[in-house]
C-alpha positions as CSV (number, residue, x, y, z in Angstrom):
1,M,-9.6,23.7,27.1
2,S,-10.2,23.7,23.4
3,D,-10.0,26.7,21.1
4,D,-12.9,25.4,19.2
5,P,-16.3,26.3,20.8
6,R,-18.1,23.3,18.8
7,Q,-15.8,20.7,20.3
8,A,-16.3,22.2,23.9
9,A,-20.1,22.3,23.6
10,E,-20.1,18.9,22.3
11,R,-18.0,17.9,25.2
12,Y,-20.2,19.6,27.6
13,R,-23.1,17.5,25.9
14,L,-21.2,14.3,26.3
15,D,-20.4,15.1,30.0
16,R,-24.1,15.7,30.7
17,R,-25.3,12.8,29.1
18,L,-22.7,10.6,31.2
19,R,-23.8,12.4,34.6
20,D,-27.4,11.6,33.4
21,A,-26.5,8.1,32.9
22,G,-25.0,7.9,36.4
23,L,-21.4,7.7,35.0
24,E,-18.7,10.0,35.9
25,P,-17.3,12.0,32.7
26,E,-13.9,11.2,32.1
27,S,-13.1,14.7,30.6
28,A,-11.5,15.7,34.0
29,E,-8.9,12.5,33.7
30,A,-8.1,13.2,30.0
31,P,-4.6,14.0,29.6
32,A,-4.3,17.9,28.7
33,R,-3.3,18.9,25.1
34,G,0.4,19.3,25.8
35,S,0.8,16.2,27.6
36,T,3.6,13.8,26.8
37,A,3.2,10.7,24.8
38,A,3.9,8.6,28.0
39,E,1.1,10.2,29.7
40,R,-1.3,9.7,26.8
41,A,-0.3,6.2,26.6
42,A,-1.2,5.3,30.3
43,Y,-4.3,7.4,30.0
44,V,-5.4,4.9,27.0
45,E,-4.0,2.0,28.9
46,T,-5.9,2.6,31.7
47,A,-9.0,3.3,29.8
48,I,-9.0,0.1,27.9
49,Q,-8.3,-1.9,31.4
50,Q,-11.3,-0.1,32.9
51,A,-13.4,-1.1,29.8
52,I,-12.2,-4.7,30.1
53,R,-13.4,-4.7,33.7
54,R,-16.8,-3.4,32.7
55,G,-17.0,-6.2,30.1
56,E,-17.3,-4.2,27.2
57,F,-15.0,-6.6,25.1
58,D,-17.0,-9.5,26.1
59,D,-18.9,-11.5,23.3
60,L,-17.5,-9.6,20.5
61,P,-17.8,-11.2,16.9
62,G,-14.7,-13.1,16.1
63,A,-13.5,-13.8,19.4
64,G,-11.1,-16.5,20.0
65,K,-10.7,-16.9,16.3
66,P,-7.4,-16.2,14.3
67,L,-7.1,-13.1,12.2
68,P,-7.7,-13.8,8.5
69,D,-4.8,-13.0,6.1
70,L,-2.6,-12.6,8.9
71,G,1.3,-12.6,7.6
72,G,0.6,-12.1,3.9
73,S,1.7,-9.4,1.9
74,H,0.1,-5.9,2.0
75,D,-3.0,-5.2,-0.3
76,P,-4.5,-1.9,-0.1
77,D,-7.8,-3.0,-1.6
78,W,-8.0,-5.7,1.0
79,W,-11.5,-4.4,2.1
80,I,-12.9,-4.4,-1.2
81,R,-11.8,-7.7,-2.1
82,R,-13.2,-9.1,1.2
83,K,-16.4,-7.6,0.6
84,I,-16.8,-9.1,-2.9
85,A,-15.9,-12.5,-1.6
86,T,-18.1,-12.3,1.5
87,E,-20.9,-10.8,-0.4
88,K,-20.5,-13.4,-3.6
89,L,-20.5,-10.5,-6.1
90,S,-19.6,-11.0,-9.5
91,G,-19.2,-8.7,-12.9
92,L,-17.5,-6.0,-10.9
93,G,-14.3,-4.4,-12.1
94,P,-13.2,-3.0,-15.5
95,P,-14.5,-4.7,-18.6
96,A,-11.2,-6.1,-19.5
97,L,-10.6,-8.2,-16.2
98,T,-14.2,-9.4,-16.3
99,L,-14.0,-10.5,-19.8
100,R,-10.7,-12.4,-19.2
101,V,-12.4,-14.2,-16.2
102,E,-15.6,-15.1,-18.3
103,H,-13.3,-16.5,-21.3
104,A,-11.4,-18.7,-18.9
105,E,-14.7,-19.9,-17.6
106,L,-16.5,-20.0,-20.9
107,A,-16.6,-23.7,-21.4
108,D,-17.8,-24.6,-18.0
109,R,-20.8,-22.1,-18.6
110,L,-21.5,-23.4,-22.2
111,D,-21.5,-26.9,-20.8
112,A,-24.4,-25.8,-18.3
113,L,-26.7,-24.9,-21.4
114,S,-28.9,-27.6,-23.0
115,R,-29.6,-26.3,-26.5
116,E,-27.7,-25.3,-29.4
117,G,-29.1,-22.3,-30.0
118,D,-28.6,-21.1,-26.6
119,V,-24.8,-21.9,-26.8
120,R,-24.7,-19.9,-30.2
121,E,-26.6,-16.8,-28.5
122,A,-24.2,-16.8,-25.3
123,L,-21.1,-16.8,-27.7
124,E,-22.4,-14.0,-29.9
125,D,-23.2,-12.0,-26.9
126,F,-19.7,-12.5,-25.5
127,N,-18.1,-11.6,-28.9
128,R,-20.2,-8.5,-28.9
129,R,-19.1,-7.6,-25.6
130,V,-15.5,-8.1,-26.1
131,V,-15.6,-5.8,-29.6
132,E,-17.6,-3.2,-27.4
133,A,-15.0,-3.2,-24.4
134,R,-12.3,-2.5,-27.2
135,R,-14.0,0.4,-28.5
136,Q,-14.3,2.2,-25.3
137,L,-11.6,4.4,-24.2
138,L,-12.4,4.4,-20.7
139,G,-9.0,3.8,-19.4
140,G,-7.8,0.8,-17.2
141,P,-6.1,-2.3,-18.5
142,P,-6.4,-3.1,-22.1
143,V,-8.9,-5.6,-23.5
144,V,-6.6,-8.5,-24.8
145,T,-9.4,-11.1,-24.7
146,P,-9.8,-12.7,-28.1
147,T,-13.2,-13.0,-29.6
148,V,-14.2,-16.8,-30.1
149,D,-15.1,-18.8,-33.5
150,V,-18.8,-19.5,-32.7
151,D,-18.8,-22.7,-35.1
152,A,-15.8,-23.8,-33.5
153,E,-17.0,-23.2,-30.1
154,V,-20.3,-24.9,-30.9
155,A,-18.5,-27.7,-32.3
156,A,-16.7,-28.5,-29.1
157,W,-19.6,-28.0,-26.9
158,A,-21.4,-30.8,-28.9
159,S,-18.3,-33.1,-28.8
160,R,-18.2,-32.5,-24.9
161,R,-21.7,-33.1,-24.8
162,R,-21.5,-36.3,-26.4
163,A,-18.6,-37.4,-24.4
164,R,-20.5,-36.8,-21.2
165,E,-23.6,-38.8,-22.6
166,A,-21.4,-41.6,-23.7
167,A,-19.5,-41.8,-20.2
168,A,-22.8,-41.8,-18.9
169,A,-23.9,-44.6,-20.5
170,V,-21.1,-47.0,-20.0
171,A,-20.8,-46.0,-16.1
172,P,-22.8,-48.6,-14.1
173,P,-25.4,-47.4,-11.6
174,P,-24.1,-46.7,-8.2
175,R,-24.1,-49.4,-5.8
176,R,-26.3,-49.1,-2.8
177,R,-25.1,-49.8,0.6
178,R,-27.1,-51.3,3.0
179,W,-26.7,-50.7,6.6
180,F,-27.8,-53.1,9.4
181,G,-28.5,-51.4,12.6
182,R,-28.5,-53.0,15.7
């Protein structure tokens, strides 16, 4: 019997709900508090086998699929990384890390823009955020992301754009294949 009256009351309520549902309360079968590890293991194994027979493990999500990331190194933040990946969240984390990632993807992001004014605005915003992150003393990794030269980046964007347009003008149109059915 438990020393805590709250636990005893909850066990009583659970047993009563089980009896009302037509099930036998399992508290009588549960190993006593001072039981050996072997007795507890036998009880747990019996409970699992009974649940399998009742079909409580049938049609669980992920049944028959391999466990993801099995055999990799241990990462204590695995759960948050998986949540970020499944929810496709971005922009999370300390500014030092998000700015590094943004700096690495800056050319691709700029190439998606079509006007020079938009490119300048995006570069100036990036530089402003880098300087602001350097000024804040919130802890975390240091901000080592460099600011970018706006005029040089605009010139690089313009040359990449001209090269894409020239490649599109030279490339022949894609051939259409004809499929003759029976």
